[in-house]
N, CA, C and O atoms as a GROMACS GRO file, in nm:
protein
  412
    1MET      N    1 -10.771  -7.925   8.165
    1MET     CA    2 -10.719  -7.929   8.220
    1MET      C    3 -10.700  -7.768   8.290
    1MET      O    4 -10.703  -7.660   8.231
    2THR      N    5 -10.686  -7.786   8.395
    2THR     CA    6 -10.660  -7.626   8.460
    2THR      C    7 -10.545  -7.676   8.508
    2THR      O    8 -10.504  -7.792   8.507
    3ARG      N    9 -10.456  -7.490   8.587
    3ARG     CA   10 -10.313  -7.551   8.671
    3ARG      C   11 -10.377  -7.625   8.746
    3ARG      O   12 -10.343  -7.743   8.750
    4SER      N   13 -10.496  -7.577   8.834
    4SER     CA   14 -10.481  -7.652   8.964
    4SER      C   15 -10.504  -7.810   8.961
    4SER      O   16 -10.491  -7.883   9.059
    5ASP      N   17 -10.546  -7.857   8.810
    5ASP     CA   18 -10.600  -8.037   8.773
    5ASP      C   19 -10.457  -8.021   8.741
    5ASP      O   20 -10.467  -8.101   8.647
    6LEU      N   21 -10.328  -7.986   8.737
    6LEU     CA   22 -10.235  -8.020   8.674
    6LEU      C   23 -10.148  -8.038   8.850
    6LEU      O   24 -10.086  -8.135   8.895
    7VAL      N   25 -10.171  -7.932   8.900
    7VAL     CA   26 -10.098  -7.948   9.043
    7VAL      C   27 -10.143  -8.036   9.137
    7VAL      O   28 -10.088  -8.070   9.242
    8GLU      N   29 -10.280  -8.083   9.076
    8GLU     CA   30 -10.362  -8.206   9.165
    8GLU      C   31 -10.271  -8.316   9.123
    8GLU      O   32 -10.202  -8.368   9.211
    9GLU      N   33 -10.259  -8.360   8.991
    9GLU     CA   34 -10.254  -8.444   8.903
    9GLU      C   35 -10.056  -8.499   8.958
    9GLU      O   36 -10.005  -8.609   8.976
   10LEU      N   37 -10.005  -8.364   8.967
   10LEU     CA   38  -9.912  -8.378   8.973
   10LEU      C   39  -9.867  -8.428   9.152
   10LEU      O   40  -9.813  -8.538   9.142
   11ALA      N   41  -9.870  -8.407   9.224
   11ALA     CA   42  -9.954  -8.427   9.382
   11ALA      C   43  -9.971  -8.529   9.377
   11ALA      O   44  -9.903  -8.597   9.454
   12ALA      N   45 -10.060  -8.591   9.296
   12ALA     CA   46 -10.108  -8.715   9.318
   12ALA      C   47 -10.010  -8.855   9.291
   12ALA      O   48 -10.007  -8.961   9.353
   13ARG      N   49  -9.921  -8.799   9.154
   13ARG     CA   50  -9.830  -8.904   9.093
   13ARG      C   51  -9.739  -8.955   9.175
   13ARG      O   52  -9.713  -9.074   9.195
   14PHE      N   53  -9.660  -8.793   9.253
   14PHE     CA   54  -9.565  -8.840   9.274
   14PHE      C   55  -9.549  -8.820   9.460
   14PHE      O   56  -9.487  -8.720   9.495
   15SER      N   57  -9.605  -8.913   9.574
   15SER     CA   58  -9.621  -8.860   9.671
   15SER      C   59  -9.517  -8.824   9.753
   15SER      O   60  -9.528  -8.866   9.868
   16GLN      N   61  -9.444  -8.775   9.735
   16GLN     CA   62  -9.331  -8.740   9.836
   16GLN      C   63  -9.306  -8.588   9.857
   16GLN      O   64  -9.238  -8.524   9.937
   17LEU      N   65  -9.425  -8.538   9.704
   17LEU     CA   66  -9.421  -8.376   9.713
   17LEU      C   67  -9.507  -8.362   9.740
   17LEU      O   68  -9.594  -8.422   9.677
   18THR      N   69  -9.551  -8.263   9.864
   18THR     CA   70  -9.650  -8.170   9.895
   18THR      C   71  -9.730  -8.088   9.794
   18THR      O   72  -9.693  -8.050   9.683
   19HIS      N   73  -9.841  -8.070   9.851
   19HIS     CA   74  -9.937  -8.017   9.752
   19HIS      C   75  -9.907  -7.905   9.701
   19HIS      O   76  -9.925  -7.864   9.586
   20ARG      N   77  -9.835  -7.831   9.839
   20ARG     CA   78  -9.773  -7.687   9.785
   20ARG      C   79  -9.602  -7.671   9.713
   20ARG      O   80  -9.543  -7.573   9.668
   21ASP      N   81  -9.573  -7.774   9.725
   21ASP     CA   82  -9.439  -7.835   9.671
   21ASP      C   83  -9.479  -7.803   9.497
   21ASP      O   84  -9.422  -7.732   9.414
   22ALA      N   85  -9.611  -7.894   9.488
   22ALA     CA   86  -9.647  -7.955   9.348
   22ALA      C   87  -9.732  -7.814   9.293
   22ALA      O   88  -9.740  -7.821   9.170
   23GLU      N   89  -9.777  -7.728   9.328
   23GLU     CA   90  -9.804  -7.584   9.309
   23GLU      C   91  -9.711  -7.488   9.243
   23GLU      O   92  -9.726  -7.424   9.140
   24TYR      N   93  -9.571  -7.497   9.359
   24TYR     CA   94  -9.451  -7.466   9.327
   24TYR      C   95  -9.375  -7.445   9.251
   24TYR      O   96  -9.315  -7.346   9.210
   25ALA      N   97  -9.382  -7.644   9.214
   25ALA     CA   98  -9.328  -7.650   9.076
   25ALA      C   99  -9.392  -7.634   8.919
   25ALA      O  100  -9.313  -7.632   8.824
   26VAL      N  101  -9.531  -7.624   8.899
   26VAL     CA  102  -9.589  -7.571   8.785
   26VAL      C  103  -9.580  -7.441   8.784
   26VAL      O  104  -9.557  -7.387   8.675
   27LYS      N  105  -9.596  -7.356   8.909
   27LYS     CA  106  -9.536  -7.197   8.895
   27LYS      C  107  -9.436  -7.156   8.821
   27LYS      O  108  -9.441  -7.077   8.727
   28THR      N  109  -9.306  -7.234   8.884
   28THR     CA  110  -9.203  -7.212   8.799
   28THR      C  111  -9.167  -7.287   8.670
   28THR      O  112  -9.111  -7.219   8.584
   29ILE      N  113  -9.185  -7.385   8.648
   29ILE     CA  114  -9.175  -7.411   8.504
   29ILE      C  115  -9.283  -7.329   8.432
   29ILE      O  116  -9.257  -7.328   8.312
   30LEU      N  117  -9.399  -7.258   8.462
   30LEU     CA  118  -9.509  -7.181   8.376
   30LEU      C  119  -9.428  -7.073   8.383
   30LEU      O  120  -9.394  -7.047   8.268
   31ASP      N  121  -9.366  -6.979   8.479
   31ASP     CA  122  -9.319  -6.847   8.490
   31ASP      C  123  -9.223  -6.855   8.366
   31ASP      O  124  -9.230  -6.786   8.265
   32ALA      N  125  -9.140  -6.945   8.392
   32ALA     CA  126  -8.958  -6.978   8.343
   32ALA      C  127  -9.001  -7.007   8.163
   32ALA      O  128  -8.936  -6.946   8.078
   33MET      N  129  -9.116  -7.105   8.121
   33MET     CA  130  -9.154  -7.048   7.992
   33MET      C  131  -9.258  -6.932   7.967
   33MET      O  132  -9.269  -6.914   7.846
   34GLY      N  133  -9.324  -6.862   8.028
   34GLY     CA  134  -9.346  -6.738   7.907
   34GLY      C  135  -9.219  -6.668   7.957
   34GLY      O  136  -9.179  -6.606   7.858
   35ASP      N  137  -9.131  -6.646   8.067
   35ASP     CA  138  -9.022  -6.505   8.048
   35ASP      C  139  -8.940  -6.572   7.914
   35ASP      O  140  -8.936  -6.500   7.813
   36ALA      N  141  -8.895  -6.665   7.910
   36ALA     CA  142  -8.836  -6.744   7.793
   36ALA      C  143  -8.855  -6.698   7.643
   36ALA      O  144  -8.773  -6.664   7.558
   37LEU      N  145  -9.049  -6.711   7.641
   37LEU     CA  146  -9.144  -6.613   7.498
   37LEU      C  147  -9.089  -6.506   7.468
   37LEU      O  148  -9.037  -6.463   7.365
   38VAL      N  149  -9.121  -6.439   7.642
   38VAL     CA  150  -9.077  -6.231   7.627
   38VAL      C  151  -9.002  -6.227   7.562
   38VAL      O  152  -9.006  -6.155   7.463
   39ARG      N  153  -8.852  -6.338   7.605
   39ARG     CA  154  -8.789  -6.265   7.529
   39ARG      C  155  -8.712  -6.299   7.383
   39ARG      O  156  -8.615  -6.252   7.323
   40GLY      N  157  -8.792  -6.388   7.362
   40GLY     CA  158  -8.832  -6.441   7.230
   40GLY      C  159  -8.729  -6.550   7.169
   40GLY      O  160  -8.679  -6.558   7.057
   41HIS      N  161  -8.717  -6.634   7.293
   41HIS     CA  162  -8.708  -6.772   7.271
   41HIS      C  163  -8.773  -6.884   7.208
   41HIS      O  164  -8.886  -6.849   7.174
   42ARG      N  165  -8.748  -7.017   7.175
   42ARG     CA  166  -8.852  -7.094   7.156
   42ARG      C  167  -8.804  -7.212   7.234
   42ARG      O  168  -8.691  -7.239   7.276
   43ILE      N  169  -8.913  -7.275   7.243
   43ILE     CA  170  -8.950  -7.405   7.398
   43ILE      C  171  -8.955  -7.464   7.279
   43ILE      O  172  -9.005  -7.428   7.173
   44GLU      N  173  -8.872  -7.599   7.322
   44GLU     CA  174  -8.881  -7.730   7.276
   44GLU      C  175  -8.895  -7.833   7.336
   44GLU      O  176  -8.788  -7.877   7.377
   45ILE      N  177  -9.014  -7.916   7.370
   45ILE     CA  178  -9.029  -8.025   7.479
   45ILE      C  179  -9.023  -8.162   7.373
   45ILE      O  180  -9.134  -8.194   7.331
   46ARG      N  181  -8.926  -8.233   7.333
   46ARG     CA  182  -8.924  -8.368   7.280
   46ARG      C  183  -9.088  -8.430   7.301
   46ARG      O  184  -9.156  -8.413   7.402
   47GLY      N  185  -9.124  -8.498   7.189
   47GLY     CA  186  -9.214  -8.567   7.250
   47GLY      C  187  -9.397  -8.514   7.248
   47GLY      O  188  -9.499  -8.575   7.214
   48PHE      N  189  -9.375  -8.373   7.304
   48PHE     CA  190  -9.446  -8.297   7.311
   48PHE      C  191  -9.475  -8.203   7.280
   48PHE      O  192  -9.593  -8.187   7.311
   49GLY      N  193  -9.427  -8.103   7.222
   49GLY     CA  194  -9.408  -7.978   7.098
   49GLY      C  195  -9.354  -7.852   7.142
   49GLY      O  196  -9.290  -7.847   7.248
   50SER      N  197  -9.380  -7.710   7.046
   50SER     CA  198  -9.297  -7.633   7.103
   50SER      C  199  -9.382  -7.508   7.053
   50SER      O  200  -9.469  -7.484   6.969
   51PHE      N  201  -9.293  -7.427   7.170
   51PHE     CA  202  -9.425  -7.321   7.195
   51PHE      C  203  -9.261  -7.200   7.097
   51PHE      O  204  -9.140  -7.194   7.114
   52SER      N  205  -9.352  -7.135   7.010
   52SER     CA  206  -9.304  -6.969   6.969
   52SER      C  207  -9.416  -6.879   6.969
   52SER      O  208  -9.534  -6.891   7.002
   53ILE      N  209  -9.317  -6.749   6.907
   53ILE     CA  210  -9.385  -6.615   6.923
   53ILE      C  211  -9.421  -6.636   6.791
   53ILE      O  212  -9.357  -6.725   6.734
   54ASN      N  213  -9.521  -6.569   6.715
   54ASN     CA  214  -9.580  -6.561   6.583
   54ASN      C  215  -9.605  -6.379   6.608
   54ASN      O  216  -9.642  -6.328   6.714
   55ARG      N  217  -9.575  -6.316   6.495
   55ARG     CA  218  -9.568  -6.182   6.458
   55ARG      C  219  -9.701  -6.150   6.391
   55ARG      O  220  -9.723  -6.199   6.280
   56ARG      N  221  -9.803  -6.059   6.457
   56ARG     CA  222  -9.922  -6.053   6.339
   56ARG      C  223  -9.900  -5.938   6.313
   56ARG      O  224  -9.897  -5.874   6.419
   57PRO      N  225  -9.875  -5.851   6.195
   57PRO     CA  226  -9.842  -5.709   6.115
   57PRO      C  227  -9.982  -5.632   6.126
   57PRO      O  228 -10.097  -5.673   6.115
   58PRO      N  229  -9.910  -5.465   6.162
   58PRO     CA  230 -10.000  -5.388   6.198
   58PRO      C  231 -10.144  -5.403   6.083
   58PRO      O  232 -10.108  -5.443   5.972
   59ARG      N  233 -10.294  -5.378   6.093
   59ARG     CA  234 -10.357  -5.416   5.981
   59ARG      C  235 -10.489  -5.307   6.043
   59ARG      O  236 -10.525  -5.280   6.158
   60MET      N  237 -10.549  -5.253   5.883
   60MET     CA  238 -10.679  -5.196   5.946
   60MET      C  239 -10.760  -5.344   5.942
   60MET      O  240 -10.754  -5.451   5.881
   61GLY      N  241 -10.855  -5.264   6.071
   61GLY     CA  242 -11.000  -5.364   6.058
   61GLY      C  243 -11.102  -5.247   6.091
   61GLY      O  244 -11.071  -5.129   6.105
   62ARG      N  245 -11.218  -5.298   6.100
   62ARG     CA  246 -11.316  -5.303   6.080
   62ARG      C  247 -11.444  -5.270   6.254
   62ARG      O  248 -11.498  -5.370   6.302
   63ASN      N  249 -11.468  -5.150   6.310
   63ASN     CA  250 -11.534  -5.130   6.397
   63ASN      C  251 -11.714  -5.199   6.344
   63ASN      O  252 -11.786  -5.150   6.257
   64PRO      N  253 -11.738  -5.295   6.412
   64PRO     CA  254 -11.871  -5.354   6.357
   64PRO      C  255 -11.951  -5.283   6.423
   64PRO      O  256 -11.857  -5.207   6.398
   65ARG      N  257 -12.014  -5.236   6.472
   65ARG     CA  258 -12.116  -5.144   6.523
   65ARG      C  259 -12.143  -5.020   6.464
   65ARG      O  260 -12.254  -4.975   6.438
   66SER      N  261 -12.034  -4.968   6.447
   66SER     CA  262 -11.984  -4.844   6.337
   66SER      C  263 -11.989  -4.819   6.183
   66SER      O  264 -12.012  -4.714   6.123
   67GLY      N  265 -11.958  -4.951   6.131
   67GLY     CA  266 -11.851  -4.966   6.027
   67GLY      C  267 -11.695  -4.864   6.009
   67GLY      O  268 -11.622  -4.878   5.911
   68GLU      N  269 -11.679  -4.814   6.066
   68GLU     CA  270 -11.578  -4.726   6.093
   68GLU      C  271 -11.438  -4.810   6.087
   68GLU      O  272 -11.417  -4.900   6.169
   69SER      N  273 -11.356  -4.781   5.998
   69SER     CA  274 -11.195  -4.805   6.053
   69SER      C  275 -11.136  -4.785   6.148
   69SER      O  276 -11.142  -4.679   6.210
   70VAL      N  277 -11.053  -4.900   6.185
   70VAL     CA  278 -10.955  -4.884   6.310
   70VAL      C  279 -10.839  -4.920   6.282
   70VAL      O  280 -10.837  -5.025   6.218
   71HIS      N  281 -10.724  -4.868   6.308
   71HIS     CA  282 -10.636  -4.966   6.328
   71HIS      C  283 -10.586  -4.991   6.407
   71HIS      O  284 -10.574  -4.929   6.513
   72ILE      N  285 -10.522  -5.137   6.362
   72ILE     CA  286 -10.513  -5.280   6.430
   72ILE      C  287 -10.341  -5.266   6.467
   72ILE      O  288 -10.265  -5.284   6.372
   73PRO      N  289 -10.283  -5.235   6.602
   73PRO     CA  290 -10.120  -5.239   6.627
   73PRO      C  291 -10.089  -5.391   6.577
   73PRO      O  292 -10.177  -5.477   6.584
   74GLU      N  293  -9.968  -5.418   6.531
   74GLU     CA  294  -9.894  -5.507   6.603
   74GLU      C  295  -9.891  -5.602   6.684
   74GLU      O  296  -9.867  -5.580   6.803
   75LYS      N  297  -9.911  -5.709   6.642
   75LYS     CA  298  -9.864  -5.792   6.814
   75LYS      C  299  -9.811  -5.945   6.773
   75LYS      O  300  -9.817  -6.018   6.675
   76ARG      N  301  -9.750  -5.951   6.919
   76ARG     CA  302  -9.667  -6.073   6.935
   76ARG      C  303  -9.755  -6.173   6.971
   76ARG      O  304  -9.771  -6.149   7.090
   77VAL      N  305  -9.830  -6.280   6.943
   77VAL     CA  306  -9.894  -6.398   7.025
   77VAL      C  307  -9.822  -6.552   7.036
   77VAL      O  308  -9.753  -6.604   6.948
   78PRO      N  309  -9.856  -6.604   7.155
   78PRO     CA  310  -9.802  -6.745   7.143
   78PRO      C  311  -9.871  -6.833   7.067
   78PRO      O  312  -9.992  -6.841   7.041
   79HIS      N  313  -9.760  -6.912   7.027
   79HIS     CA  314  -9.799  -7.030   6.930
   79HIS      C  315  -9.768  -7.166   6.962
   79HIS      O  316  -9.655  -7.171   7.011
   80PHE      N  317  -9.834  -7.301   6.953
   80PHE     CA  318  -9.796  -7.402   7.018
   80PHE      C  319  -9.817  -7.491   6.919
   80PHE      O  320  -9.930  -7.536   6.897
   81LYS      N  321  -9.700  -7.529   6.844
   81LYS     CA  322  -9.748  -7.701   6.725
   81LYS      C  323  -9.678  -7.792   6.834
   81LYS      O  324  -9.574  -7.782   6.899
   82PRO      N  325  -9.797  -7.899   6.826
   82PRO     CA  326  -9.756  -8.036   6.877
   82PRO      C  327  -9.640  -8.122   6.806
   82PRO      O  328  -9.618  -8.113   6.685
   83GLY      N  329  -9.567  -8.208   6.893
   83GLY     CA  330  -9.480  -8.325   6.844
   83GLY      C  331  -9.577  -8.427   6.747
   83GLY      O  332  -9.698  -8.444   6.742
   84LYS      N  333  -9.493  -8.468   6.694
   84LYS     CA  334  -9.533  -8.567   6.596
   84LYS      C  335  -9.587  -8.731   6.754
   84LYS      O  336  -9.684  -8.806   6.752
   85ALA      N  337  -9.508  -8.724   6.828
   85ALA     CA  338  -9.562  -8.823   6.922
   85ALA      C  339  -9.682  -8.762   6.952
   85ALA      O  340  -9.791  -8.816   6.939
   86LEU      N  341  -9.660  -8.630   6.999
   86LEU     CA  342  -9.807  -8.594   7.114
   86LEU      C  343  -9.979  -8.597   6.982
   86LEU      O  344 -10.098  -8.610   7.011
   87ARG      N  345  -9.922  -8.582   6.867
   87ARG     CA  346 -10.027  -8.564   6.754
   87ARG      C  347 -10.112  -8.697   6.753
   87ARG      O  348 -10.235  -8.704   6.758
   88GLU      N  349  -9.971  -8.858   6.740
   88GLU     CA  350 -10.011  -8.956   6.736
   88GLU      C  351 -10.069  -9.027   6.855
   88GLU      O  352 -10.143  -9.124   6.838
   89ALA      N  353 -10.035  -8.977   6.991
   89ALA     CA  354 -10.105  -9.070   7.039
   89ALA      C  355 -10.265  -9.005   7.096
   89ALA      O  356 -10.354  -9.068   7.153
   90VAL      N  357 -10.261  -8.885   7.064
   90VAL     CA  358 -10.398  -8.813   7.112
   90VAL      C  359 -10.496  -8.918   6.987
   90VAL      O  360 -10.594  -8.991   7.005
   91ASP      N  361 -10.422  -8.887   6.866
   91ASP     CA  362 -10.499  -8.973   6.780
   91ASP      C  363 -10.559  -9.113   6.748
   91ASP      O  364 -10.644  -9.162   6.673
   92GLN      N  365 -10.441  -9.165   6.878
   92GLN     CA  366 -10.447  -9.318   6.919
   92GLN      C  367 -10.580  -9.359   7.022
   92GLN      O  368 -10.665  -9.448   7.018
   93ARG      N  369 -10.557  -9.269   7.097
   93ARG     CA  370 -10.664  -9.271   7.234
   93ARG      C  371 -10.807  -9.267   7.155
   93ARG      O  372 -10.888  -9.357   7.132
   94THR      N  373 -10.807  -9.109   7.115
   94THR     CA  374 -10.910  -9.103   7.072
   94THR      C  375 -10.970  -9.182   6.976
   94THR      O  376 -11.083  -9.211   7.013
   95ALA      N  377 -10.938  -9.233   6.859
   95ALA     CA  378 -11.004  -9.391   6.820
   95ALA      C  379 -11.021  -9.481   6.908
   95ALA      O  380 -11.124  -9.546   6.889
   96GLU      N  381 -10.943  -9.521   7.022
   96GLU     CA  382 -10.978  -9.656   7.092
   96GLU      C  383 -11.136  -9.608   7.172
   96GLU      O  384 -11.242  -9.666   7.150
   97ILE      N  385 -11.118  -9.470   7.282
   97ILE     CA  386 -11.224  -9.420   7.331
   97ILE      C  387 -11.383  -9.418   7.230
   97ILE      O  388 -11.500  -9.425   7.267
   98GLN      N  389 -11.321  -9.406   7.090
   98GLN     CA  390 -11.460  -9.375   7.006
   98GLN      C  391 -11.460  -9.550   6.972
   98GLN      O  392 -11.577  -9.585   6.959
   99ALA      N  393 -11.394  -9.631   6.961
   99ALA     CA  394 -11.432  -9.742   6.941
   99ALA      C  395 -11.499  -9.802   7.058
   99ALA      O  396 -11.540  -9.916   7.037
  100GLN      N  397 -11.521  -9.755   7.178
  100GLN     CA  398 -11.549  -9.830   7.301
  100GLN      C  399 -11.738  -9.715   7.348
  100GLN      O  400 -11.828  -9.708   7.432
  101GLY      N  401 -11.705  -9.675   7.261
  101GLY     CA  402 -11.854  -9.606   7.187
  101GLY      C  403 -11.872  -9.509   7.298
  101GLY      O  404 -11.981  -9.491   7.351
  102LYS      N  405 -11.769  -9.451   7.333
  102LYS     CA  406 -11.793  -9.362   7.421
  102LYS      C  407 -11.807  -9.177   7.342
  102LYS      O  408 -11.700  -9.171   7.282
  103PRO      N  409 -11.841  -9.112   7.330
  103PRO     CA  410 -11.824  -8.958   7.284
  103PRO      C  411 -11.693  -8.893   7.278
  103PRO      O  412 -11.684  -8.775   7.242
   0.00000   0.00000   0.00000
């Protein structure tokens, strides 16, 4: 699902929202989540999952073309851990779809 798909779904589910309002709501939520992660905060949405920042330490890598050693600096990367309810819902729906014979 893309960002525009999410906007379309939100506008379809809530008829009182215009497409522009739904787009603004999605943008605001995603911006707020990004800002929180940049500040080092953890985001937890009950029943869905949690977002946090993982630190990847600096290391020595290798350029595959030349074989030369390359220093790779420290990175901070976003990490998503699904909640129990989401994991179970995905597992159940996947099993139902497979039982119906769909790939």
